[in-house]
C-alpha positions as CSV (number, residue, x, y, z in Angstrom):
1,M,-3.0,-6.9,-57.4
2,N,-2.8,-5.5,-54.0
3,P,-6.2,-5.8,-52.3
4,T,-7.2,-3.3,-49.7
5,V,-8.9,-4.7,-46.6
6,T,-10.9,-2.2,-44.5
7,S,-11.2,-2.9,-40.8
8,R,-14.5,-2.1,-39.3
9,L,-15.2,-1.5,-35.6
10,R,-15.3,-4.8,-33.8
11,P,-18.2,-5.2,-31.3
12,R,-15.9,-4.7,-28.3
13,E,-14.5,-1.5,-29.8
14,R,-17.9,-0.2,-30.6
15,F,-19.1,-1.0,-27.0
16,I,-16.1,0.8,-25.5
17,L,-16.7,4.0,-27.6
18,L,-20.4,4.0,-26.9
19,A,-19.7,3.5,-23.1
20,A,-17.2,6.5,-23.2
21,L,-19.7,8.6,-25.1
22,A,-22.6,7.8,-22.7
23,F,-20.4,8.5,-19.7
24,V,-19.1,11.8,-21.1
25,A,-22.6,12.9,-22.0
26,M,-23.9,12.1,-18.5
27,T,-20.9,14.0,-17.0
28,V,-21.3,17.1,-19.2
29,L,-25.0,17.3,-18.6
30,A,-25.0,16.0,-15.0
31,G,-26.9,18.9,-13.6
32,P,-30.1,18.8,-15.7
33,L,-30.0,15.0,-16.2
34,R,-29.7,14.2,-12.5
35,M,-32.6,16.5,-11.7
36,Y,-35.0,15.4,-14.4
37,L,-34.3,11.7,-14.1
38,S,-34.7,11.8,-10.3
39,L,-38.0,13.8,-10.6
40,A,-39.2,11.2,-13.1
41,G,-38.4,8.4,-10.7
42,L,-35.6,7.2,-12.9
43,A,-32.6,8.1,-10.7
44,P,-31.0,4.7,-11.2
45,L,-30.4,5.5,-14.9
46,I,-28.0,8.2,-13.8
47,Y,-25.6,5.4,-12.9
48,L,-26.0,3.3,-16.1
49,P,-23.0,4.9,-17.9
50,N,-20.8,3.8,-14.9
51,L,-22.1,0.2,-15.3
52,L,-21.2,0.4,-19.0
53,L,-17.6,1.5,-18.0
54,L,-17.3,-1.5,-15.7
55,L,-18.5,-3.9,-18.4
56,A,-16.1,-2.3,-20.9
57,I,-13.2,-2.7,-18.5
58,G,-13.9,-6.4,-18.0
59,W,-14.4,-7.0,-21.7
60,Q,-11.2,-5.3,-22.7
61,L,-9.1,-7.0,-20.1
62,L,-10.5,-10.5,-21.0
63,A,-10.0,-9.8,-24.7
64,E,-6.5,-8.5,-24.2
65,S,-5.6,-11.5,-22.2
66,C,-7.0,-14.0,-24.8
67,E,-5.3,-12.1,-27.7
68,Q,-2.0,-11.3,-26.3
69,G,-1.7,-13.6,-23.2
70,V,-1.3,-12.6,-19.6
71,T,1.8,-10.4,-19.3
72,P,3.4,-9.3,-16.0
73,M,2.1,-5.7,-16.7
74,K,-1.5,-6.9,-17.2
75,L,-1.3,-9.1,-14.1
76,I,-0.1,-6.1,-12.0
77,A,-2.9,-4.0,-13.5
78,V,-5.5,-6.5,-12.2
79,V,-3.8,-7.1,-8.9
80,I,-3.4,-3.5,-7.9
81,P,-7.1,-2.6,-7.7
82,C,-7.9,-6.0,-6.1
83,F,-5.2,-5.2,-3.5
84,A,-6.7,-1.7,-2.8
85,L,-10.2,-3.1,-2.5
86,M,-9.0,-5.7,0.2
87,V,-7.1,-3.0,2.1
88,G,-10.2,-0.8,1.9
89,L,-12.3,-3.6,3.4
90,Q,-9.8,-3.8,6.3
91,F,-9.9,-0.1,7.2
92,T,-13.5,0.9,6.1
93,S,-16.8,-0.7,5.6
94,A,-17.7,-2.8,2.5
95,M,-20.0,0.0,1.2
96,Q,-17.4,2.6,1.7
97,A,-14.8,0.5,-0.2
98,A,-17.3,-0.2,-3.0
99,M,-18.0,3.6,-3.2
100,G,-14.3,4.3,-3.5
101,L,-14.0,1.8,-6.3
102,Y,-17.1,3.3,-8.0
103,V,-15.6,6.8,-7.8
104,L,-12.3,5.6,-9.5
105,L,-14.1,3.7,-12.3
106,P,-13.4,6.4,-15.0
107,F,-9.6,6.2,-14.2
108,W,-9.5,2.4,-14.5
109,F,-11.6,2.8,-17.8
110,G,-9.1,5.1,-19.3
111,L,-6.3,2.8,-18.1
112,A,-7.7,-0.4,-19.4
113,C,-9.4,0.9,-22.6
114,G,-6.7,3.4,-23.6
115,P,-5.4,1.5,-26.7
116,V,-9.0,1.4,-28.2
117,L,-9.7,5.1,-27.5
118,L,-6.3,6.1,-28.9
119,D,-6.6,3.8,-32.0
120,R,-10.1,5.3,-32.8
121,W,-9.3,8.9,-32.0
122,R,-10.7,10.1,-35.3
123,A,-14.2,9.1,-34.2
124,I,-13.7,10.8,-30.8
125,G,-12.4,14.0,-32.5
126,R,-15.7,14.4,-34.3
127,V,-17.5,14.7,-30.9
128,V,-15.0,17.3,-29.5
129,P,-16.5,20.5,-31.1
130,L,-19.9,19.6,-29.8
131,L,-18.6,18.8,-26.4
132,W,-16.7,22.2,-26.3
133,L,-19.8,24.1,-27.4
134,V,-22.0,22.6,-24.8
135,V,-19.7,23.1,-21.8
136,V,-18.6,26.7,-22.8
137,T,-22.2,27.7,-23.6
138,G,-23.4,26.2,-20.3
139,V,-21.0,28.3,-18.2
140,L,-21.2,31.5,-20.2
141,A,-25.0,31.5,-20.2
142,N,-25.0,30.7,-16.5
143,Q,-23.7,34.3,-15.9
144,A,-27.1,35.6,-17.0
145,L,-29.4,32.7,-16.1
146,E,-29.9,30.7,-12.9
147,Y,-30.5,27.1,-13.8
148,P,-33.3,25.2,-11.9
149,W,-31.0,22.3,-11.0
150,E,-28.6,24.5,-9.0
151,G,-28.5,23.3,-5.4
152,F,-30.7,20.2,-6.3
153,G,-30.3,17.0,-4.4
154,Y,-32.0,13.6,-4.4
155,N,-32.0,10.3,-2.4
156,V,-30.5,6.9,-3.4
157,G,-31.6,4.4,-0.8
158,D,-30.6,5.9,2.6
159,L,-28.0,8.3,1.0
160,D,-28.6,12.0,0.3
161,V,-26.9,12.7,-3.0
162,E,-25.9,16.2,-4.2
163,G,-27.2,16.6,-7.7
164,A,-25.7,20.0,-8.5
165,R,-23.8,22.0,-6.1
166,Q,-24.5,25.7,-5.5
167,W,-21.7,27.3,-3.7
168,Y,-19.7,30.5,-3.4
169,A,-16.0,31.5,-3.2
170,R,-14.5,33.6,-0.5
171,G,-16.1,37.1,-0.8
172,G,-19.5,35.8,-1.8
173,V,-18.7,35.3,-5.5
174,K,-20.9,32.5,-7.0
175,R,-19.1,29.6,-8.6
176,L,-20.8,28.9,-11.9
177,A,-21.2,25.2,-13.0
178,G,-23.2,25.5,-16.2
179,F,-24.7,22.1,-17.0
180,A,-22.1,20.3,-14.9
181,R,-22.6,19.0,-11.4
182,A,-20.2,21.5,-9.8
183,S,-18.1,24.5,-10.8
184,F,-14.7,22.6,-10.7
185,D,-16.3,19.8,-12.9
186,A,-17.3,22.5,-15.4
187,A,-13.8,24.1,-15.4
188,V,-12.2,20.7,-16.1
189,Q,-14.6,20.0,-18.9
190,V,-14.1,23.4,-20.5
191,Q,-10.3,23.1,-20.3
192,I,-10.0,19.5,-21.6
193,A,-12.5,20.2,-24.4
194,G,-10.6,23.4,-25.2
195,I,-7.3,21.6,-25.4
196,L,-8.6,18.9,-27.7
197,L,-10.4,21.3,-30.0
198,V,-7.6,23.9,-30.4
199,L,-5.1,21.2,-31.2
200,Q,-7.3,19.8,-34.0
201,T,-8.1,23.3,-35.4
202,R,-5.9,24.3,-38.3
203,S,-6.9,28.0,-38.7
204,R,-4.7,30.3,-36.5
205,F,-7.6,32.7,-36.0
206,L,-10.1,30.0,-35.0
207,R,-7.5,28.5,-32.7
208,L,-7.2,32.0,-31.0
209,L,-10.9,32.4,-30.8
210,V,-11.5,28.9,-29.3
211,W,-8.8,29.4,-26.7
212,A,-10.1,32.9,-25.8
213,L,-13.7,31.6,-25.3
214,T,-12.2,28.7,-23.3
215,F,-10.4,31.2,-21.1
216,A,-13.6,33.2,-20.7
217,A,-15.6,30.2,-19.7
218,I,-13.0,29.1,-17.1
219,I,-13.0,32.4,-15.2
220,P,-16.7,32.2,-14.0
221,T,-16.1,28.8,-12.5
222,N,-13.6,30.5,-10.1
223,S,-11.2,27.5,-10.4
224,K,-7.6,28.9,-9.8
225,G,-6.0,25.5,-10.6
226,I,-7.6,25.2,-14.1
227,L,-6.9,28.9,-14.7
228,L,-3.2,28.1,-14.0
229,V,-3.4,25.2,-16.5
230,A,-4.8,27.5,-19.2
231,V,-2.0,30.0,-18.5
232,V,0.7,27.3,-18.8
233,L,-0.7,25.8,-21.9
234,T,-1.5,29.1,-23.8
235,P,1.9,29.4,-25.6
236,I,2.1,25.7,-26.2
237,V,-1.3,25.2,-27.9
238,L,-1.3,28.4,-29.8
239,L,2.3,28.4,-31.0
240,R,2.7,24.6,-31.3
241,R,5.9,23.9,-33.2
242,V,7.4,27.4,-32.9
243,L,8.6,26.7,-29.4
244,P,11.8,24.6,-29.1
245,E,11.0,21.0,-28.1
246,S,13.8,20.4,-25.6
247,P,12.5,22.7,-22.8
248,L,8.9,21.5,-23.5
249,R,9.8,17.9,-22.8
250,V,10.8,18.6,-19.2
251,L,7.8,20.6,-18.2
252,P,5.6,17.6,-17.2
253,T,8.3,16.3,-15.0
254,F,9.0,19.7,-13.6
255,F,5.3,20.3,-12.6
256,G,4.9,16.8,-11.5
257,S,7.9,17.1,-9.2
258,I,6.4,20.2,-7.7
259,G,3.1,18.3,-7.2
260,L,4.8,15.5,-5.5
261,S,7.1,17.7,-3.3
262,L,4.3,19.9,-1.9
263,P,2.5,17.3,0.3
264,L,5.8,15.6,1.1
265,S,7.2,18.9,2.4
266,T,4.5,19.2,5.0
267,L,6.1,16.2,6.8
268,L,9.1,18.3,7.4
269,F,8.0,21.9,7.7
270,T,5.1,24.1,8.9
271,F,4.1,26.9,6.5
272,N,2.7,30.4,7.3
273,S,1.7,32.9,4.7
274,P,4.1,35.9,4.8
275,L,1.6,38.0,2.7
276,R,-0.2,40.8,4.6
277,D,-2.0,42.3,1.6
278,P,-5.6,41.0,1.8
279,A,-6.0,40.5,-1.9
280,L,-2.7,38.5,-2.2
281,A,-3.5,36.6,1.0
282,N,-6.9,35.6,-0.4
283,A,-5.4,34.6,-3.7
284,T,-3.0,32.2,-2.0
285,Y,-5.4,31.1,0.8
286,S,-6.1,27.7,-0.9
287,L,-2.4,26.8,-1.1
288,Y,-1.7,27.7,2.5
289,D,-4.8,25.9,3.6
290,R,-3.6,22.7,2.0
291,L,0.0,23.2,3.3
292,N,-1.1,23.9,6.9
293,D,-4.3,21.8,7.2
294,M,-5.5,19.5,4.5
295,W,-2.2,17.6,3.6
296,P,-0.9,17.3,7.2
297,A,-4.4,15.9,8.1
298,A,-4.2,13.5,5.2
299,W,-0.9,12.1,6.5
300,D,-2.5,11.8,9.9
301,L,-5.4,9.9,8.4
302,L,-3.0,7.5,6.7
303,R,-0.9,7.0,9.9
304,E,-3.7,6.7,12.4
305,Q,-6.6,5.2,10.3
306,G,-4.6,3.1,7.9
307,Q,-1.2,1.5,7.3
308,L,1.8,3.6,6.2
309,L,3.1,1.1,3.7
310,M,-0.2,-0.2,2.3
311,G,-2.5,2.8,2.7
312,R,-6.2,2.8,3.4
313,G,-7.4,1.3,0.2
314,F,-10.4,2.2,-1.9
315,G,-12.8,4.6,-0.1
316,G,-10.1,5.6,2.4
317,I,-10.1,9.2,1.3
318,G,-12.3,11.6,-0.6
319,T,-15.9,11.3,-1.7
320,A,-16.6,7.9,-0.1
321,Q,-15.9,9.4,3.3
322,T,-18.5,12.1,3.0
323,Y,-21.1,9.4,3.1
324,F,-19.7,6.8,5.5
325,E,-17.1,8.6,7.8
326,P,-17.7,12.4,7.5
327,E,-15.8,13.1,10.7
328,L,-12.6,11.9,9.0
329,F,-13.3,13.5,5.7
330,N,-10.2,14.7,3.7
331,A,-10.4,15.6,0.0
332,G,-6.6,15.2,-0.4
333,D,-6.6,17.9,-3.0
334,N,-3.4,16.8,-4.6
335,L,-3.0,14.0,-7.1
336,F,-0.1,12.3,-5.3
337,M,-1.5,12.9,-1.8
338,Y,-4.7,11.2,-2.7
339,W,-2.9,8.0,-4.0
340,F,-0.6,8.1,-1.0
341,V,-3.6,7.6,1.2
342,V,-5.1,4.9,-1.1
343,F,-1.9,2.9,-1.6
344,G,0.5,4.1,1.1
345,W,4.2,4.5,0.5
346,L,4.1,1.7,-2.0
347,A,2.8,4.2,-4.4
348,L,5.9,6.2,-4.5
349,P,7.8,4.0,-7.1
350,G,4.9,4.3,-9.3
351,F,4.9,8.1,-9.1
352,L,8.6,8.2,-9.9
353,L,8.1,5.9,-12.9
354,V,5.3,8.0,-14.4
355,L,7.4,11.2,-14.0
356,A,10.4,9.5,-15.6
357,R,8.3,8.1,-18.4
358,S,6.9,11.5,-19.2
359,L,10.3,12.4,-20.6
360,R,9.6,9.9,-23.4
361,L,7.1,12.3,-24.9
362,R,8.2,14.3,-27.9
363,P,5.4,16.8,-28.6
364,H,6.8,17.9,-31.9
365,R,6.9,14.3,-33.3
366,D,3.3,14.5,-34.4
367,A,-0.1,16.0,-33.6
368,A,-1.3,13.0,-31.6
369,E,1.7,13.0,-29.3
370,M,1.2,16.7,-28.8
371,R,-2.3,15.9,-27.7
372,I,-1.1,13.4,-25.1
373,Y,1.6,15.8,-24.0
374,C,-0.8,18.7,-23.4
375,L,-3.3,16.4,-21.5
376,L,-0.5,15.1,-19.3
377,L,0.7,18.7,-18.6
378,A,-2.8,19.7,-17.8
379,I,-3.2,16.8,-15.3
380,L,0.1,17.5,-13.5
381,V,-0.4,21.3,-13.2
382,Y,-4.0,20.9,-11.9
383,G,-3.0,17.9,-9.8
384,T,-0.9,20.1,-7.6
385,M,-4.0,21.5,-6.1
386,A,-6.7,18.9,-6.7
387,N,-6.8,15.1,-6.5
388,I,-8.4,15.1,-10.1
389,V,-9.0,11.3,-10.1
390,E,-12.4,12.0,-8.4
391,N,-13.4,14.3,-11.2
392,A,-15.0,12.2,-13.8
393,L,-13.5,13.5,-17.1
394,S,-10.1,14.3,-15.8
395,A,-9.9,10.8,-14.2
396,L,-10.6,9.2,-17.6
397,V,-8.0,11.3,-19.3
398,C,-5.5,10.6,-16.4
399,G,-6.0,6.9,-16.9
400,L,-5.6,7.2,-20.7
401,V,-2.3,9.1,-20.4
402,V,-0.9,6.9,-17.7
403,R,-1.6,3.9,-20.0
404,W,0.4,5.5,-22.8
405,L,3.3,6.4,-20.5
406,C,3.5,2.9,-18.9
407,A,3.2,0.9,-22.1
408,A,6.3,-0.7,-23.5
409,P,8.3,1.7,-25.7
410,G,6.9,1.7,-29.2
411,T,3.7,-0.3,-28.5
412,L,1.3,2.6,-28.1
413,H,3.1,5.2,-30.3
414,S,2.0,3.3,-33.4
415,L,-1.6,3.9,-32.2
416,V,-1.3,7.6,-31.5
417,A,1.0,8.4,-34.3
418,M,-1.8,9.2,-36.8
419,P,-5.6,8.7,-37.1
420,A,-6.5,5.0,-37.6
421,A,-8.0,5.8,-41.1
422,D,-4.6,7.1,-42.2
423,K,-2.6,4.0,-41.1
424,T,-1.5,1.4,-43.7
425,H,0.2,-1.8,-42.6
426,V,2.1,-3.7,-45.2
427,V,2.1,-7.4,-44.7
428,T,3.9,-10.0,-46.8
429,A,1.8,-13.1,-47.5
430,H,2.2,-16.0,-49.9
431,G,4.9,-14.1,-51.8
432,G,2.9,-11.0,-52.4
433,T,2.1,-7.8,-50.6
434,L,-1.1,-7.2,-48.8
435,H,-2.0,-3.6,-47.9
436,V,-4.3,-3.4,-45.0
437,R,-5.9,-0.1,-44.3
438,Y,-7.6,0.6,-41.1
439,S,-10.6,3.0,-41.0
């Protein structure tokens, strides 16, 4: 007799999944939740999901160390954020460094808890249609409705916090955010939910409909970077296995190399837009603004207010600066530029490792690896013009994908190769065969 043993969610896995769900829900509905909770005098509850992420990270790291031992990779993973925190304390205040760590919690959660999220993807997949429906509906309805939380702010201690941003693109076009905190948050949420949903939809007609509505919801956010992601991914998510795999495999490395080269190029060259047509000049304004202003200023920030080799640490760039050193504020607006300022030139080998490891992905091998591939491609395309790790949902996804890429070959593929309920492990014990099925 071959008994079947069904594995249930362990308390740690259940806690991690619930923490992820609470965090995503708070992120997707950030506009109304921040307004109504603060009006009710319950503003601290806004940050409860982030506390859950922190607890989940600690629990997962402790459990992995007890079950598998302390490996060099795990030791490095713990030392790196501690190092960045200490550097941040050297160049900024304690509150600013703590804010920098807080902002990056979703990334560290995806990095630390990636194996659990990947192994239990079937449970996550059930939430994806609802997530997509909420974010798409929020943005599309915003075209006809003005939500009461637009432009709302509140106080946390001595800090004035932006609850939901109301702002406009060049030319006075309003950037719609739906239920999200800002238009770029909404764009990321629509895009990631759209990718996940279209990849798990079997019907060709429904895939086309989902992707068309995803496109339609991205446009009102006026996010050119996310629109570029949608254009790049359109043939991949709709045609799937029709496209040859060999050219697909180099796309993440290709776009990642562009993203890395752009800020580096400003160390050597000065760029001026050759476009005289007002429409074309306006369309490329953001790129030239970064090439001529933001990225050179970020290098100056690293050189003059930090240390070239070790960076400025947590809080040294981005959101934390808006509260504690606004006169030096720089958004980075490039995935690699942001980490350069945080970790200095010590980050460069890590960038090259991730780009090299991206060649390991084989999107045609199975549906789950295609999912990782598309998420990575979205991160690297959007990361050319945004730091992305200060965006809650894209930060979590970025950490998850980096965990997959940096794992030892074969250790995580077994997790993403198929849904956990479909995996059967055959173990020989006491001369017989025990079939263990995970659900």
